[in-house]
C-alpha positions in Angstrom: 125.4 -10.4 152.8 125.0 -8.7 149.4 124.0 -10.4 146.1 127.6 -10.2 144.8 128.2 -13.8 146.0 126.0 -15.0 143.1 128.5 -13.6 140.6 131.6 -15.3 142.0 133.6 -17.6 139.7 132.3 -21.0 139.1 133.4 -24.5 139.9 133.4 -27.5 137.6 130.1 -29.0 136.6 128.2 -25.9 137.6 125.2 -26.6 135.4 124.9 -30.0 136.9 125.0 -28.6 140.5 122.5 -25.8 139.6 120.2 -28.5 138.2 120.3 -30.4 141.4 119.7 -27.3 143.5 116.8 -26.2 141.3 115.1 -29.5 141.9 115.7 -29.3 145.7 112.8 -29.7 148.1 113.9 -26.7 150.2 112.4 -23.4 149.1 115.4 -21.3 150.2 117.9 -23.5 148.3 115.7 -23.3 145.2 115.5 -19.5 145.4 119.3 -19.3 145.8 119.8 -21.5 142.8 117.5 -19.4 140.6 119.4 -16.3 141.7 122.7 -18.0 140.6 121.1 -18.8 137.3 120.0 -15.2 136.8 123.5 -14.0 137.8 125.1 -16.3 135.2 122.6 -15.1 132.6 123.4 -11.5 133.4 127.1 -11.9 132.8 126.4 -13.6 129.4 126.8 -17.3 130.2 124.5 -19.7 128.4 122.2 -21.3 131.0 119.4 -22.3 128.5 120.0 -26.0 129.3 118.3 -25.4 132.7 115.1 -24.2 131.0 112.8 -27.1 132.2 114.2 -27.0 135.7 113.7 -23.2 136.1 110.2 -23.4 134.6 109.3 -26.0 137.3 110.1 -23.4 139.9 107.2 -21.2 138.6 104.7 -23.1 140.8 105.3 -21.0 143.9 103.6 -18.4 146.1 106.9 -16.5 146.6 106.7 -13.3 144.6 110.4 -12.7 144.5 111.1 -16.2 143.1 108.3 -15.9 140.6 109.8 -12.6 139.4 113.2 -14.2 138.9 111.7 -17.2 136.9 109.7 -14.8 134.7 112.9 -12.8 134.1 114.7 -16.0 132.9 111.7 -17.0 130.8 111.7 -13.6 128.9 115.3 -14.1 128.1 115.3 -17.7 126.8 111.7 -18.1 125.4 112.8 -17.0 122.0 115.6 -19.6 121.7 113.4 -22.4 123.3 109.9 -21.8 121.9 108.8 -25.4 122.4 109.9 -25.4 126.0 108.3 -22.0 126.6 104.8 -23.6 125.9 105.3 -25.5 129.2 104.9 -22.2 131.0 101.6 -21.3 129.4 99.5 -23.1 132.0 101.2 -21.2 134.8 100.5 -17.9 133.1 96.9 -18.7 132.7 96.7 -19.7 136.4 98.7 -16.6 137.6 96.3 -14.4 135.7 93.6 -15.5 138.1 95.7 -15.3 141.2 94.0 -13.3 144.1 97.1 -11.1 144.3 96.9 -8.3 141.7 100.7 -7.9 141.7 101.0 -11.5 140.5 98.2 -11.0 137.9 100.0 -7.9 136.6 103.4 -9.7 136.6 102.0 -12.6 134.6 100.5 -10.3 132.0 103.6 -8.1 131.7 105.8 -11.2 131.2 103.4 -12.6 128.6 103.8 -9.4 126.6 107.6 -9.7 126.7 107.8 -13.3 125.4 108.1 -12.7 121.7 107.2 -16.2 120.5 104.5 -16.6 117.9 103.5 -20.1 119.0 102.6 -18.9 122.5 100.6 -15.7 121.6 97.3 -17.4 120.8 97.3 -19.2 124.2 97.7 -15.8 125.9 94.6 -14.2 124.4 92.1 -15.4 127.0 94.3 -14.4 130.1 94.9 -11.0 128.4 91.2 -10.4 127.8 90.4 -11.1 131.5 93.2 -8.8 132.6 92.0 -6.0 130.4 88.7 -6.1 132.3 90.3 -6.8 135.7 88.8 -5.1 138.8 92.3 -3.8 139.8 93.5 -0.7 137.8 97.2 -1.8 138.2 96.4 -5.0 136.3 94.4 -3.1 133.6 97.1 -0.6 133.0 99.7 -3.4 132.6 97.4 -5.3 130.3 96.9 -2.1 128.1 100.7 -2.0 127.4 100.7 -5.8 126.8 98.2 -5.3 123.9 100.8 -3.0 122.1 103.5 -5.6 122.6 101.3 -8.4 121.3 100.4 -6.2 118.3 104.1 -5.9 117.5 104.4 -9.7 117.4 101.1 -10.5 115.7 99.0 -7.6 114.6 96.3 -9.7 112.9 95.7 -11.7 116.0 95.2 -8.5 118.1 92.7 -7.1 115.6 90.8 -10.4 115.2 90.5 -10.8 119.0 89.0 -7.3 119.4 91.7 -6.1 121.7 91.9 -2.7 119.9 88.2 -2.0 120.7 88.8 -2.9 124.4 91.8 -0.5 124.4 89.6 2.2 123.0 87.1 1.5 125.8 89.9 1.9 128.4 90.3 5.6 127.4 87.0 6.1 129.3 88.4 4.2 132.4 87.9 5.8 135.8 91.6 5.4 136.7 93.9 8.1 135.1 96.9 5.7 134.8 94.8 3.2 132.9 93.8 6.0 130.5 97.4 7.1 130.1 98.6 3.6 129.3 95.7 2.9 126.9 96.6 6.2 125.1 100.3 5.1 125.0 99.5 1.7 123.6 97.1 3.1 121.0 99.7 5.7 120.0 102.4 3.0 119.6 100.1 0.9 117.5 99.0 3.9 115.4 102.7 4.7 114.7 103.2 1.3 113.0 99.9 1.7 111.1 99.7 5.4 110.1 96.6 4.8 107.9 94.5 3.3 110.7 92.4 5.8 112.7 92.9 4.1 116.1 92.9 7.3 118.2 89.6 8.5 117.0 89.6 11.7 119.0 86.4 13.7 119.5 85.4 16.4 122.1 84.0 13.8 124.5 87.2 11.7 124.5 89.4 14.8 124.7 87.5 15.8 127.8 88.2 12.5 129.4 91.9 12.8 128.5 92.1 16.3 130.0 90.4 15.0 133.2 92.9 12.2 133.5 95.8 14.6 132.8 95.6 16.2 136.3 95.8 12.9 138.2 98.2 10.6 136.4 102.0 10.2 136.7 104.4 12.5 134.8 105.0 9.9 132.0 101.3 9.3 131.7 100.8 13.1 131.3 103.4 13.1 128.5 101.5 10.3 126.6 98.2 12.2 127.0 99.8 15.6 125.9 101.4 14.0 122.9 98.0 12.5 122.0 96.3 15.9 122.4 98.9 17.4 120.0 97.5 15.2 117.2 93.9 16.5 117.7 92.5 19.3 115.6 89.9 21.4 117.5 86.7 22.2 115.6 86.9 26.0 116.4 88.9 28.6 118.3 86.7 28.3 121.4 87.5 24.6 121.8 91.2 25.3 121.1 91.2 28.0 123.9 89.4 25.7 126.3 92.1 22.9 125.8 94.9 25.5 126.1 93.4 26.7 129.4 93.4 23.2 130.8 96.9 22.3 129.5 98.5 25.6 130.8 99.0 24.3 134.4 101.3 21.6 133.1 103.9 24.4 132.2 104.8 24.6 135.9 105.6 20.8 136.2 108.9 19.8 137.6 109.6 17.3 134.8 111.0 19.1 131.7 109.5 16.5 129.3 106.0 17.4 130.6 106.8 21.1 130.1 108.0 20.6 126.5 105.0 18.4 125.7 102.6 21.1 127.1 104.5 23.8 125.1 104.0 21.6 121.9 100.3 21.4 122.5 100.0 25.2 123.1 102.2 26.1 120.2 100.0 24.0 117.9 96.7 25.3 119.2 97.8 28.9 119.2 97.6 28.7 115.4 93.8 28.7 115.8 93.5 31.6 118.2 93.0 35.1 117.0 95.9 37.5 117.8 93.4 40.1 118.9 92.2 37.9 121.8 93.3 39.0 125.3 93.9 35.3 126.0 96.4 35.1 123.2 98.6 37.8 124.8 98.2 36.1 128.3 99.3 32.7 126.8 102.4 34.3 125.2 103.4 35.7 128.6 102.8 32.3 130.3 105.0 30.4 127.8 108.2 32.4 128.6 108.8 31.5 132.3 108.8 27.7 131.9 111.2 27.9 128.9 113.5 30.2 130.9 113.3 27.8 133.9 114.5 24.9 131.6 117.8 26.8 131.2 118.7 26.4 134.9 118.9 22.6 134.5 122.1 20.6 133.9 123.9 21.3 130.6 122.5 18.3 128.7 118.9 19.3 129.4 119.8 22.9 128.7 121.0 21.9 125.2 117.8 20.0 124.5 115.8 23.0 125.7 117.8 25.4 123.6 117.3 23.3 120.4 113.6 23.4 121.1 113.7 27.1 121.9 115.5 27.7 118.6 112.4 26.4 116.8 110.0 28.3 119.0 111.9 31.6 118.5 111.7 31.1 114.7 108.0 30.5 114.9 107.1 33.1 117.5 110.0 35.4 118.5 107.6 37.5 120.6 107.4 34.8 123.3 111.0 35.4 124.4 111.7 38.9 123.1 112.2 40.3 126.6 114.3 37.4 127.9 117.6 38.1 126.0 119.7 38.1 129.2 119.0 34.4 130.0 120.8 33.5 126.7 123.9 35.3 127.7 126.8 32.8 128.0 128.2 31.8 131.3 131.9 31.2 131.8 131.3 27.5 132.8 128.8 26.6 130.0 130.0 23.7 127.8 130.8 24.7 124.2 127.7 23.1 122.8 125.5 25.2 125.1 127.5 28.3 124.3 127.1 27.9 120.5 123.4 27.2 120.8 122.8 30.3 123.0 124.7 32.5 120.5 122.4 31.3 117.7 119.3 32.2 119.7 120.8 35.6 120.7 121.1 36.5 117.1 117.5 35.4 116.4 116.2 37.6 119.2 118.4 40.6 118.3 116.4 43.7 117.5 116.8 47.5 117.6 115.8 47.6 121.2 118.4 45.3 122.5 121.2 45.5 120.0 123.6 47.6 122.1 123.4 45.0 124.9 124.0 42.1 122.5 127.0 43.8 120.8 128.7 44.5 124.1 128.2 40.9 125.0 129.5 39.6 121.7 132.5 41.8 121.8 133.3 40.3 125.2 132.9 36.7 123.8 135.4 37.6 121.0 138.2 37.8 123.5 137.5 34.4 125.1 140.0 31.5 124.9 137.8 29.0 123.1 138.6 29.3 119.4 135.4 27.8 118.0 133.3 30.0 120.3 135.3 33.2 119.4 134.9 32.5 115.7 131.1 32.0 116.1 130.9 35.3 118.2 132.7 37.3 115.4 130.3 35.8 112.8 127.4 36.7 115.1 128.5 40.4 115.1 128.3 40.3 111.3 124.9 38.6 111.3 123.6 41.4 113.7 124.8 44.0 111.3 122.9 42.4 108.4 119.8 41.8 110.6 119.5 45.2 112.3 120.4 48.0 109.9 120.6 50.7 112.5 123.4 48.7 114.2 125.5 48.2 111.1 127.9 51.1 111.8 128.4 50.0 115.4 129.0 46.4 114.3 131.6 47.5 111.7 133.5 49.6 114.3 133.4 46.6 116.7 134.8 44.4 114.0 137.6 46.9 113.3 138.5 47.0 117.0 138.8 43.2 116.9 141.0 43.3 113.8 143.3 45.6 115.8 143.8 42.8 118.3 145.9 41.1 115.5 144.7 37.7 116.8 144.9 35.6 113.7 141.7 33.7 113.7 139.7 36.8 114.9 141.1 38.8 112.0 140.2 36.1 109.5 136.6 35.7 110.7 136.1 39.5 110.8 137.2 39.8 107.1 134.7 37.0 106.1 131.8 38.8 107.8 132.9 42.3 106.5 132.6 40.9 103.0 128.9 40.1 103.8 128.3 43.5 105.2 129.7 45.1 102.0 127.2 43.0 100.0 124.3 44.1 102.3 125.2 47.8 102.4 127.2 48.7 99.2 129.0 52.0 99.0 128.7 52.6 102.8 131.6 51.2 104.7 134.3 50.9 102.0 136.5 53.3 104.0 137.7 50.2 106.1 139.3 48.5 103.1 142.7 50.0 103.9 142.7 48.5 107.3 141.8 45.1 105.8 144.6 45.3 103.3 147.1 45.7 106.1 146.3 42.2 107.4 146.7 40.5 104.0 149.9 38.6 105.0 148.3 37.0 108.1 145.5 35.3 106.1 146.0 31.5 105.9 142.4 30.1 105.8 140.8 29.5 102.4 137.5 31.3 103.4 139.3 34.4 104.6 141.7 34.5 101.6 138.7 34.1 99.2 136.8 36.9 101.1 139.8 39.3 100.9 140.3 38.6 97.1 136.6 39.3 96.6 136.9 42.6 98.4 140.0 43.6 96.4 138.4 42.6 93.0 135.1 44.2 93.8 136.6 47.5 94.9 139.7 47.5 92.7 139.1 51.1 91.5 139.4 52.3 95.1 142.6 50.4 95.9 145.8 51.9 94.3 147.9 48.7 94.5 145.1 46.2 93.8 147.1 44.6 91.0 150.1 44.0 93.3 147.8 42.6 96.0 146.2 40.1 93.7 149.6 39.3 92.1 150.9 38.3 95.5 148.1 35.7 95.7 148.9 34.4 92.2 152.4 33.3 93.1 151.2 30.1 94.9 148.1 29.6 92.6 148.3 25.8 92.4 148.7 25.4 96.2 145.5 27.3 96.9 142.1 25.6 97.6 139.5 25.6 94.8 137.5 28.3 96.6 140.5 30.7 96.5 141.4 29.8 92.9 137.9 30.5 91.6 137.7 33.8 93.5 141.2 34.9 92.3 140.3 34.2 88.7 137.1 36.3 89.0 138.9 39.0 91.0 141.6 39.5 88.4 139.1 39.5 85.5 137.1 42.3 87.4 140.4 44.2 87.9 141.2 43.9 84.2 137.8 45.2 83.2 138.3 48.2 85.5 142.0 48.9 84.7 142.6 47.2 81.3 145.9 49.0 80.5 147.8 48.1 83.6 146.7 44.5 84.1 146.8 42.8 80.7 149.7 40.6 81.6 148.2 39.6 84.9 144.9 38.5 83.3 146.8 36.5 80.7 148.7 34.8 83.4 145.7 33.8 85.5 143.7 32.6 82.4 146.6 30.5 81.4 147.0 29.0 84.9 143.2 28.3 85.1 142.8 26.7 81.7 146.1 25.0 80.8 147.7 24.1 84.1 144.6 23.1 86.2 142.9 19.7 86.6 139.8 21.2 88.1 136.9 21.2 85.6 135.0 24.1 87.3 138.1 26.3 87.2 138.9 25.4 83.6 135.3 26.0 82.5 135.1 29.4 84.2 138.6 30.3 82.8 137.5 29.5 79.2 134.2 31.4 79.6 136.1 34.5 80.7 138.7 34.1 78.0 136.1 33.9 75.2 134.0 36.7 76.6 137.1 39.0 76.9 138.4 38.1 73.4 135.1 38.4 71.5 133.0 41.0 73.3 134.5 43.0 76.2 131.3 45.0 76.6 129.3 41.8 77.2 132.1 40.7 79.6 131.7 43.9 81.6 127.9 43.4 81.8 128.3 39.8 83.0 131.2 40.1 85.4 130.5 43.6 86.8 126.7 43.2 87.0 124.9 44.6 90.0 124.7 41.9 92.7 121.5 41.3 94.6 121.6 42.2 98.3 122.1 39.3 100.6 119.1 38.4 102.8 118.8 39.0 106.5 118.3 35.4 107.7 119.9 32.8 105.5 119.7 30.0 108.1 116.0 30.1 108.9 114.2 26.8 108.7 111.9 26.5 105.7 108.3 27.4 107.0 106.6 24.1 106.1 109.4 22.1 107.8 109.3 24.5 110.8 105.5 23.8 111.2 106.2 20.1 111.1 109.1 20.3 113.6 106.9 22.3 116.0 104.6 19.2 116.2 107.7 17.2 117.3 108.8 19.5 120.2 110.2 17.4 123.0 111.3 14.6 120.7 114.6 13.8 119.0 113.4 15.4 115.8 113.4 18.8 117.6 117.0 18.3 118.6 118.2 17.2 115.2 115.9 19.8 113.4 115.0 17.0 111.0 111.5 15.4 110.8 111.4 11.6 111.6 111.0 9.2 108.7 107.4 8.2 108.2 105.7 5.9 105.8 107.4 2.8 104.4 111.1 3.6 104.1 112.9 2.7 100.9 115.4 -0.1 101.0 119.0 1.0 101.4 119.9 -0.2 97.9 117.1 1.7 96.3 117.9 5.0 98.1 121.5 4.6 97.0 120.4 3.8 93.5 118.2 6.9 93.3 120.9 9.2 94.6 123.7 7.8 92.4 121.7 7.4 89.2 120.1 10.8 89.2 123.5 12.3 89.4 124.8 10.2 86.5 125.7 6.8 87.9 124.6 3.4 86.6 121.4 1.8 87.9 121.8 -1.8 86.9 125.3 -2.0 88.2 124.1 -1.1 91.7 121.4 -3.7 91.8 123.8 -6.6 90.9 122.4 -9.7 89.2 118.8 -9.6 88.0 116.8 -11.4 90.7 114.0 -13.8 89.8 110.7 -12.1 89.7 107.9 -11.0 87.5 109.1 -10.9 84.0 111.9 -13.3 84.9 111.8 -17.1 84.8 109.3 -17.3 87.7 106.4 -15.9 85.8 106.7 -17.6 82.4 103.7 -19.9 81.9 104.6 -23.5 82.6 104.3 -26.1 79.8 100.7 -27.1 79.2 99.7 -29.9 81.6 97.2 -32.6 80.9 93.6 -31.3 81.2 92.2 -32.7 84.5 89.3 -35.1 84.2 87.1 -33.0 86.3 87.3 -29.3 86.9 86.4 -29.7 90.5 86.1 -25.9 90.9 83.0 -24.1 92.0 82.8 -22.7 88.5 82.5 -25.9 86.5 78.8 -26.1 85.9 78.5 -25.0 82.3 81.9 -24.1 80.9 81.7 -26.7 78.1 78.8 -25.1 76.4 80.4 -21.6 76.4 80.6 -21.8 72.6 76.8 -21.5 72.3 76.7 -18.2 74.1 76.7 -14.6 72.9 79.5 -12.5 74.2 78.8 -9.3 76.1 80.1 -6.3 74.3 80.6 -2.9 75.9 81.3 0.5 74.6 84.8 2.0 74.9 84.8 5.0 77.2 88.4 5.2 78.4 90.0 3.5 81.4 89.2 4.7 84.9 91.5 7.3 86.3 91.8 7.7 90.1 91.8 11.3 91.5 95.3 12.8 92.2 96.7 12.0 95.7 99.6 13.7 97.5 102.6 11.3 97.1 105.3 13.6 98.6 104.2 16.2 101.1 106.1 19.6 101.1 107.3 19.1 104.7 109.2 16.0 103.6 110.8 17.5 100.5 112.0 21.0 101.6 108.9 22.7 100.2 108.3 20.6 97.0 104.8 18.9 97.0 104.1 16.2 94.5 100.6 14.9 93.8 99.7 12.4 91.0 97.8 9.6 89.5 98.3 7.0 86.7 96.3 6.9 83.4 96.1 4.5 80.4 94.8 5.9 77.1 94.9 4.1 73.8 97.7 1.8 74.8 99.9 4.5 76.5 100.6 4.7 80.2 101.3 8.0 81.9 102.0 9.3 85.3 100.1 12.6 85.7 102.0 14.8 88.1 101.3 18.1 89.8 104.4 19.8 91.3 103.8 22.7 93.8 106.6 24.9 95.1 105.8 25.7 98.8 109.4 26.8 99.6 110.9 30.3 99.6 113.2 29.7 96.7 112.9 28.9 92.9 113.1 25.3 91.9 114.8 24.1 88.7 116.7 21.1 87.2 114.0 18.5 87.7 114.7 14.9 87.0 113.0 11.6 87.9 114.1 8.0 88.3 112.2 4.8 89.2 113.6 1.9 91.2 113.3 -1.6 89.6 109.7 -2.8 90.0 107.5 -5.8 89.4 106.4 -4.8 85.9 109.4 -2.9 84.6 107.7 0.6 84.7 110.1 3.3 83.8 109.9 6.9 82.5 109.8 6.9 78.7 111.0 10.5 78.5 112.8 13.0 80.9 110.7 15.0 83.3 110.1 18.3 81.4 109.5 21.3 83.6 110.0 24.0 81.0 110.3 27.1 83.3 111.7 27.5 86.8 109.1 26.7 89.4 108.7 29.9 91.5 107.4 30.0 95.1 103.7 29.2 95.4 103.5 28.1 91.7 102.0 24.8 90.6 102.7 23.0 87.3 101.0 19.9 85.8 103.1 17.4 83.8 102.2 14.2 82.1 105.1 11.8 82.2 104.9 9.0 79.6 105.9 5.5 81.0 107.1 2.4 79.3 107.2 -1.2 80.7 110.6 -2.2 79.4 112.6 -1.1 82.5 114.5 -3.4 84.9 112.3 -5.9 86.7 112.5 -6.8 90.4 109.6 -8.4 92.4 108.3 -5.8 94.9 106.3 -6.2 98.1 103.5 -5.4 97.6 103.6 -6.3 93.9 102.4 -2.8 92.7 104.8 -0.8 94.8 106.8 1.9 92.9 109.7 3.6 94.5 110.5 7.0 92.9 113.4 9.5 93.3 112.9 13.1 92.2 115.8 15.5 91.9 115.8 19.3 91.7 118.4 22.1 92.4 117.8 21.7 96.2 118.1 17.9 96.8 117.1 14.4 95.8 113.8 13.2 97.4 112.3 9.7 97.6 108.8 8.4 97.9 106.9 5.2 97.2 103.4 4.9 95.8 101.1 2.0 94.7 99.9 2.0 91.1 96.5 0.5 90.2 97.1 -2.7 88.2 94.4 -1.8 85.6 96.9 0.6 83.9 98.8 -2.6 82.8 95.7 -4.3 81.2 96.5 -4.3 77.4 94.1 -3.7 74.6 94.5 -7.2 73.0 93.4 -9.0 76.2 90.3 -10.7 74.7 90.9 -14.5 74.6 89.3 -16.8 72.0 86.4 -18.9 73.6 88.0 -22.3 72.9 91.3 -21.0 74.2 89.6 -19.7 77.3 88.0 -23.1 78.1 91.3 -24.9 77.5 93.3 -22.5 79.6 90.8 -22.5 82.4 91.1 -26.3 82.6 94.8 -26.2 82.3 95.5 -23.8 85.2 95.6 -25.9 88.5 92.7 -25.5 90.8 94.9 -24.3 93.7 95.6 -21.2 91.6 92.0 -20.2 91.8 91.0 -17.3 94.1 87.5 -16.2 95.1 86.5 -12.7 96.2 83.3 -10.8 97.1 82.7 -7.4 95.5 80.1 -5.7 97.8 77.9 -2.6 97.1 77.9 -3.0 93.3 74.2 -2.7 92.2 75.0 -2.7 88.5 73.4 -5.3 86.1 75.5 -7.6 83.9 75.3 -5.3 80.8 76.6 -2.3 82.8 79.3 -4.3 84.5 80.5 -5.7 81.2 80.5 -2.3 79.5 82.3 -0.6 82.5 85.0 -3.3 82.7 85.6 -3.4 78.9 86.5 0.3 79.0 89.5 -0.7 81.2 90.5 -3.6 79.0 88.7 -6.4 80.9 86.9 -8.3 78.1 83.8 -10.4 78.4 84.5 -13.7 76.4 81.0 -15.1 77.0 77.8 -14.6 79.1 75.1 -16.9 80.3 72.4 -17.2 82.9 72.4 -20.2 85.3 69.5 -20.5 87.8 68.7 -16.8 87.7 72.4 -15.8 88.1 74.2 -13.9 85.3 77.7 -15.4 84.7 80.3 -13.3 82.9 83.4 -15.1 81.7 86.2 -12.6 81.2 89.9 -12.4 80.2 92.6 -9.8 80.6 96.3 -9.6 79.7 99.0 -7.8 81.5 101.8 -5.9 79.8 104.3 -8.7 80.7 102.1 -11.3 78.9 100.4 -12.8 82.0 96.8 -13.8 81.2 94.1 -13.7 84.0 90.8 -15.5 83.5 87.7 -14.5 85.5 84.2 -15.7 86.2 81.9 -13.0 87.6 78.5 -14.1 89.1 75.9 -11.4 89.4 72.6 -12.1 91.2 69.9 -9.6 90.0 68.8 -7.5 93.0 71.8 -8.5 95.1 74.4 -5.7 95.4 77.2 -8.2 96.0 78.8 -10.3 93.3 81.3 -13.1 93.4 84.6 -13.0 91.4 86.7 -16.1 90.7 90.1 -15.6 89.2 92.5 -18.1 87.7 96.0 -17.2 86.7 99.4 -19.0 86.4 100.9 -16.3 88.6 98.5 -16.3 91.6 100.3 -13.4 93.3 98.6 -11.2 90.8 95.0 -12.2 91.7 94.6 -10.0 94.8 95.7 -6.9 92.8 93.4 -7.8 89.9 90.5 -8.1 92.4 91.4 -4.6 93.7 91.3 -3.3 90.1 87.8 -4.8 89.6 86.6 -3.1 92.8 88.1 0.2 91.8 86.6 0.2 88.3 83.1 -1.0 89.3 82.7 1.3 92.3 83.9 4.5 90.5 
């Protein structure tokens, strides 16, 4: 009998009956009861009330029953954490079972129970399993470390599991190696700054050895890991490529794409003169072609990846044009993608073949596909100059078919051909004009109007043609209205005597009867130009136009290089890099986008939350001075008044070197580096903007999200000239601290939006707290003593500053240049004690005691503050200043 019986409808008191069956003495009855419980759980019934009874069934040698109980446990442990602790002893016991399958099952389930309370109990069993004699248990334990890291990262690091994982990369079993690599990669993704996968030639050799023997998914993990390695020279790159190449013939398409990714990346290091380089290019083509014989969904993923590869290295597939020819039964999404690649591979050698194919496609029944095919003919004409004439005659043949949507697409692409090859193919204009009445799509109408206006002197009845469009001016789309306005003004400048009335009419319609601001503005500009200076109008409107470029849809080079590193992932299908680094909150992203384009910042954030600068951080009323200080500081504070204060010389606040805040690949070619400075009371953000794109950048603006200390730009971002490709400009942006306040995590996090003519980009950076230390931060000695006593002892934090061999004088001088002032100094039992104060821009005072033992490179810093959240960041400022 099948398992369907467990899913049959239930009787009254089912939970009660199941409870009785679960506690039965008969093993078979118990197993049947657990199966019924799992069946109920599967269909969404709540059987959590049976938790203790199911857990009692864990004590069994029956592997099937144990699996079912563990399944139940994974599902309900989160909602019943206190009960789940009951199962811990069984886990520990099962991890020492003689059967490796049970040991692995226990460790796998442990990783799936996401309950904080339990994790610490599971560390010992996990440690044993990581060193288990059976490779099946070790490989399961490796994945468990990644799961445990997701629940409690600190625990995994403290217990040394990461080091054990790294050791497993040298394991004798290839599957253990693959799982260790997978686990470390997973952990490294959530901690990009940590260098967990510390790859070197020795470890790479071990991975390549394991590559030949592990399962297909293990191979993918290893190949993805290899793709992140940078070989030290071209010989090492070639050696790795040679050992990865056999993976290209694997049956699993994911393995093939991962191997292609590694080879594409390492080919960058190989000289094109090498024989091996040519051999590698030849070897890359067949596996990519083979991917196109898979089912349509896989074909689509392969085609999206091939699209990237062809843009980077078209020579790989230059002889494989035929495989991209469309089949009659291809789904539309595959057809459109193949068309795109055909155009990218089109060259003088194969253009005749491509055009014959495209002409065939233009007579298909699928409208979207036909439109794209007609556009493709136009793109071929622009890309391969020698084929332009043949493309134009093909387009004219298609216009003769009188199929409405074919005619309209043909007119749109012929307009582009005119722009690429002026004064060459204008003889076809008469044919185009014959089809004027059939145009009903805005893009086609706009293209036709452009042609009539641009070549008005060659068309006898140009004024009548444009007048026919003018009759329904207000029913046209904006695109057509703007084109019509420009077209008639061009006509007037070429034939002023015959078209005066027509131009008056269109200017009146555009300026007086239209609601569209773009149309009105253009109308007024033309009107004023024509009425004041017709010669200038001619120079502006009839100026020579730049030729359009061959490939307007190529991916920007820096982005393409990044996407090549993501071949075989979703990023390569979407052609967008994955988000990395801490993402901005939704509200802040919205805020940046809206405010940079003229919206209101405060309205989007709602009510001002409590935070720094709000009520939370105002100093509380002075409490009674405690009878004893009770802190480790207390020894001699009362006689501070007899001491001489340490005075340093002012040499300017420490400035960190510029760091890259926004890489070019994440901002369409704009790279932003920067640092923060404080000089004579003024805070600045020193920026370096580099244009690594192919187009000029203009219209820069900057916006900060609310932040803990109200940092905001005190002036607009001034980039005085357009930023040309490969140009760098340095700008100092003055900052104020009177912006909106919202407590951030971490406290010194600053979320920034930068806009230019291409897009709006977001990044976040951490500013050093010492830029907020003000110049009047030196506290009076009596005030220092009273305040120190007044701040509760629980607000005191102690830190060790290591590797700081300076003496007390040098320390005092260095800190004073960054507005940390020494109030008093004394020597106690051979230790130099510096008592210091500093004040933040929002009025928060921080008091410090710094103990320096001559000859010892470490010193102890004790901080007291009414806002203890600040202490950690003040300590970091101390470290930064003293060590630089």
